C-alpha positions in Angstrom: 50.0 53.2 -11.6 53.0 53.8 -9.4 55.0 51.1 -7.5 53.7 52.5 -4.2 50.1 52.0 -5.4 50.8 48.4 -6.4 52.4 47.7 -3.0 49.5 49.2 -1.2 47.1 47.1 -3.3 49.0 43.9 -2.5 49.2 44.7 1.2 45.5 45.0 1.4 44.5 41.9 -0.4 42.5 39.4 1.6 44.6 36.9 3.5 43.1 33.9 1.6 44.1 35.4 -1.8 46.5 33.5 -4.0 49.0 36.3 -3.8 49.1 36.5 0.0 49.2 32.7 0.3 52.2 32.7 -2.2 53.9 35.4 -0.2 53.4 33.4 3.1 54.6 30.1 1.4 57.8 31.9 0.1 59.1 32.7 3.4 62.2 30.8 4.5 62.5 29.2 8.0 64.8 32.1 9.0 62.2 34.7 8.0 59.5 32.7 9.9 61.8 32.6 13.0 62.3 36.4 12.7 58.6 37.1 12.4 58.0 34.9 15.4 60.4 36.8 17.4 58.9 40.1 16.4 55.5 38.6 16.6 52.5 40.9 16.6 49.5 38.6 15.9 47.1 41.5 15.7 49.1 42.8 12.6 49.4 39.3 11.1 48.2 38.3 7.6 45.4 36.2 9.2 42.4 37.8 10.7 41.4 36.9 14.3 38.6 34.7 12.8 41.2 32.8 10.7 43.4 32.3 13.9 40.4 31.1 15.9 39.4 28.7 13.1 42.9 27.3 12.9 42.8 26.8 16.7 39.5 25.0 16.5 40.8 22.7 13.7 43.9 21.9 15.8 41.7 21.1 18.8 39.4 18.9 16.6 42.4 17.0 15.2 43.7 16.5 18.8 40.4 15.2 20.0 40.2 12.8 17.0 43.8 11.5 17.8 42.9 11.0 21.5 39.7 9.2 20.6 41.6 6.8 18.2 44.3 6.2 20.8 41.8 5.6 23.7 39.7 3.2 21.7 42.5 1.1 20.2 43.5 -2.2 21.7 47.2 -1.2 21.7 48.2 -3.6 19.0 49.4 -2.4 15.7 50.7 1.0 14.7 49.8 4.1 16.6 48.7 7.1 14.5 51.1 10.0 14.5 50.1 13.0 16.7 48.7 15.7 14.5 50.7 18.8 13.8 49.2 22.2 14.3 48.0 24.1 11.3 50.8 26.3 9.8 50.3 29.9 10.8 51.9 33.1 9.4 55.0 34.0 11.4 55.4 30.5 13.0 58.1 28.1 11.8 56.8 24.8 10.3 57.4 21.9 12.6 60.8 23.1 14.0 61.0 21.5 17.4 62.8 23.6 20.1 65.7 21.9 21.9 64.9 21.0 25.4 67.4 21.8 28.0 69.0 18.7 29.6 68.5 18.1 33.3 71.9 18.4 35.0 72.9 16.9 38.4 72.9 20.5 39.9 69.3 21.0 38.7 68.3 17.5 39.9 69.7 18.3 43.4 67.9 21.6 43.5 64.6 20.1 42.5 65.1 17.3 45.1 65.8 19.9 47.9 62.7 21.9 46.8 60.4 18.9 46.8 61.8 17.2 49.8 63.1 19.9 52.2 63.5 17.6 55.3 65.1 14.8 53.5 67.8 17.0 51.9 69.8 17.5 55.0 
């Protein structure tokens, strides 16, 4: 068997196979970031069904979290908000930096929201 045949066999393994899972888990955060930039979900290692199932699981976890928060008396520890399921091509829990609101931005927003009071 040639190396090309081996590569083709590996590329066409099911997404839930141990080999494909190992390849996904071996990616570094930089490689995840690069995949996210080039993102082509339709060519991802997960099928659309897998992606939809992960979305449903995320929604269910969010609903469970909201139910617990809504029915608690506010005393004691709050549960942590659930993190989304890890998906191929998406960095794991790397929060994006939020841009700080500058005085110039604040003035612009004030003028946009309150045009007659800005004069």
